[in-house]
C-alpha positions in Angstrom: 115.9 90.3 97.7 118.4 91.8 95.2 121.5 89.5 94.2 121.5 85.4 93.8 122.9 82.6 96.1 124.4 81.5 93.1 128.0 82.7 92.7 128.5 83.5 89.2 125.3 84.9 88.9 125.5 86.7 91.9 129.0 88.0 90.4 127.5 89.1 87.1 124.9 90.8 88.8 127.3 92.6 90.6 129.3 93.2 87.0 125.8 95.0 86.0 125.1 96.7 88.7 128.5 98.4 88.7 128.7 99.0 84.8 125.1 101.0 85.7 126.6 103.1 88.5 130.0 103.8 86.7 127.9 104.6 83.2 125.6 106.9 85.2 128.5 108.7 87.6 130.7 109.2 83.9 127.8 110.9 82.5 127.0 113.0 85.6 130.2 114.1 84.9 130.1 114.7 81.3 127.2 117.0 82.1 128.9 118.8 84.4 131.7 119.3 82.3 129.3 120.4 79.4 127.0 122.9 81.7 130.6 124.7 82.8 131.8 125.0 78.8 128.7 125.9 77.3 127.7 128.6 80.0 128.8 132.0 79.0 132.4 132.9 80.5 134.6 135.6 80.1 136.8 132.9 78.6 136.0 132.5 74.5 134.3 129.2 73.9 136.9 128.4 71.1 139.7 128.7 73.9 138.0 126.5 76.5 139.5 123.0 77.6 137.8 119.9 75.6 135.4 117.7 78.3 136.8 114.5 78.7 135.8 110.8 77.7 133.7 112.8 75.0 134.4 112.5 71.2 135.3 114.9 69.1 131.5 115.5 67.6 130.0 115.6 70.9 132.5 118.1 71.9 132.5 120.0 68.9 128.5 120.3 69.1 128.8 121.7 72.5 131.1 124.0 71.5 128.4 125.2 68.9 126.0 125.8 71.5 129.0 127.5 73.5 129.4 129.9 70.4 125.2 130.1 70.1 125.2 131.0 73.9 127.8 133.7 73.4 125.7 135.3 70.1 122.8 135.6 72.5 124.7 137.0 75.5 125.6 140.1 73.0 122.4 140.1 70.5 119.9 140.1 73.7 119.4 142.9 76.2 121.5 143.1 78.9 119.1 141.9 81.8 117.6 139.0 79.3 121.0 138.0 77.6 122.4 136.3 80.8 119.4 134.5 81.8 118.9 132.9 78.5 122.2 131.8 77.8 122.4 130.1 81.3 118.8 128.0 80.6 120.7 127.2 77.7 123.6 125.7 79.8 121.2 124.1 81.9 119.2 122.6 79.6 122.1 121.1 77.3 123.5 119.6 80.5 120.2 117.8 81.4 119.6 116.8 77.9 123.6 115.2 77.7 122.8 113.2 81.3 119.2 111.8 80.9 119.4 110.8 77.3 122.0 108.1 77.7 121.5 107.5 81.3 117.6 107.2 80.7 118.8 104.5 77.6 120.8 102.7 80.0 117.5 102.2 83.0 115.1 100.8 79.9 117.7 98.0 79.5 119.1 97.3 82.9 116.6 98.3 85.4 113.3 96.2 83.9 115.5 92.9 84.2 116.9 93.6 87.5 113.0 94.5 88.9 111.9 91.3 87.1 114.5 88.9 88.6 114.1 90.5 92.0 110.3 90.1 91.8 110.9 86.0 90.7 113.4 85.3 93.3 111.1 86.7 96.1 107.8 84.6 94.9 110.0 81.6 94.3 111.2 82.0 97.4 108.0 82.5 99.4 106.6 79.2 97.2 109.6 76.7 98.1 108.6 77.3 101.9 105.2 75.1 101.2 104.1 72.3 99.5 101.7 73.5 97.5 104.1 76.3 96.3 106.7 73.8 95.4 104.3 71.8 93.6 103.4 75.4 91.4 107.7 75.7 91.0 107.9 71.9 89.8 104.8 72.9 87.2 106.9 76.3 86.1 109.7 74.1 85.7 108.0 71.6 83.7 107.3 74.4 80.7 111.3 75.1 80.4 112.6 73.9 76.7 113.1 70.4 76.4 116.9 70.2 76.9 116.7 71.8 80.3 114.0 69.3 81.0 115.9 66.4 80.1 119.4 67.8 82.2 116.7 67.5 85.6 115.6 64.1 84.4 119.4 62.9 84.1 119.3 64.1 88.2 117.0 61.5 89.1 117.6 58.5 91.0 117.9 55.4 88.7 117.1 51.5 89.1 120.8 50.3 89.0 121.2 47.5 86.2 121.3 43.9 86.9 118.7 44.5 90.3 117.5 41.1 90.8 114.3 39.7 90.1 111.8 40.2 93.2 109.6 36.9 91.9 113.0 35.2 91.5 114.6 36.2 94.8 111.4 35.8 97.0 112.5 32.9 98.6 115.8 34.4 100.0 114.4 37.7 100.6 112.7 38.0 104.2 110.5 40.9 103.3 109.9 41.3 99.4 107.3 43.7 100.0 109.7 46.2 102.2 112.2 46.6 98.9 109.0 47.1 96.5 108.3 49.6 98.9 111.6 51.2 98.7 111.3 51.2 95.1 108.3 53.5 94.5 110.9 56.2 94.8 113.6 55.0 91.9 112.8 55.6 88.0 114.1 53.0 85.9 114.2 55.2 82.9 114.0 58.9 83.6 113.7 61.4 81.1 111.7 64.4 80.1 108.5 61.8 79.9 108.7 60.5 83.5 109.2 64.2 84.9 105.3 64.9 83.6 104.1 61.7 84.6 105.7 62.1 88.4 104.1 65.5 88.5 100.9 64.1 87.8 101.3 61.8 90.2 102.9 64.0 92.8 105.8 61.9 93.4 107.7 63.5 95.8 111.2 62.9 94.3 109.9 64.4 90.8 108.7 67.5 92.2 111.5 68.2 94.4 113.9 68.0 91.7 111.6 70.1 89.2 111.3 72.3 92.1 114.9 72.4 92.7 115.6 72.8 89.1 113.6 76.2 89.2 115.4 77.6 91.9 118.5 76.9 90.5 117.5 78.6 87.6 116.9 82.0 89.5 120.2 81.6 91.3 119.0 80.4 94.6 119.5 77.4 96.9 117.6 74.6 96.0 
C-alpha cells in the first residue's frame, strides 16, 4: 500500500511524490546539460550557452571546469587528453545529479517507506480481534490531547436519564435496560479509555483502534 484512504492525506502524498519526481527530473536535465557544457568541444567554453535552472554561481563553476577540461586537452598528450577531459565531464555531471537528488531521497524516501510499512501492518492487525487490541494499545500511547479527542467520540449517557430504582415499577424489564447501559460511558475521558482497554470494553477498543487507523489515513 503506497497511498492513504483519507483524501487529504492522499493528496499530500501525491504532491510530495510529484515534487520528488520533478526534482529528480530537473537535476537529471541539468546534469545532462552540464555534461554537454563541460566536455571538450570545438566551441569555446566562454561562448557556450548558460545551463537553465541553475544559479550564476553553479553555472560559473561549471564554466571553470570547462576551462580546466580545455587546458587538460591542450596540455596532455594527444591520445590521453580527450579521454581525461571526457572522464572529468562525466564525473561532474554525476556529482551534479547525485548530490541534490541523494539529499532529497534521504528526507523523503524513509518517511514514505515507514508510512507504507505502518499502514500495511495496521491493516493486517485491524482484520483480527487481537490485532485491534494492539491498535487500541498503540492509540493509548498518543498525546493526551489526541486521547481527549478520541474520548469525546465515545457514546455518553444523556442527561436526565431516569434512575432505574425509581422507575422499576414502570419498567417491565429493568434488567434489559441495565444490560443496554453497559456500553455507555457516563463520563468519557482519557482515563475512561485506559479503563475500557483494561476491561476489554468493545466500544472503547473499537474507538481506539479506529482512531489509530484514522491517524494513518486509513479507513476505520
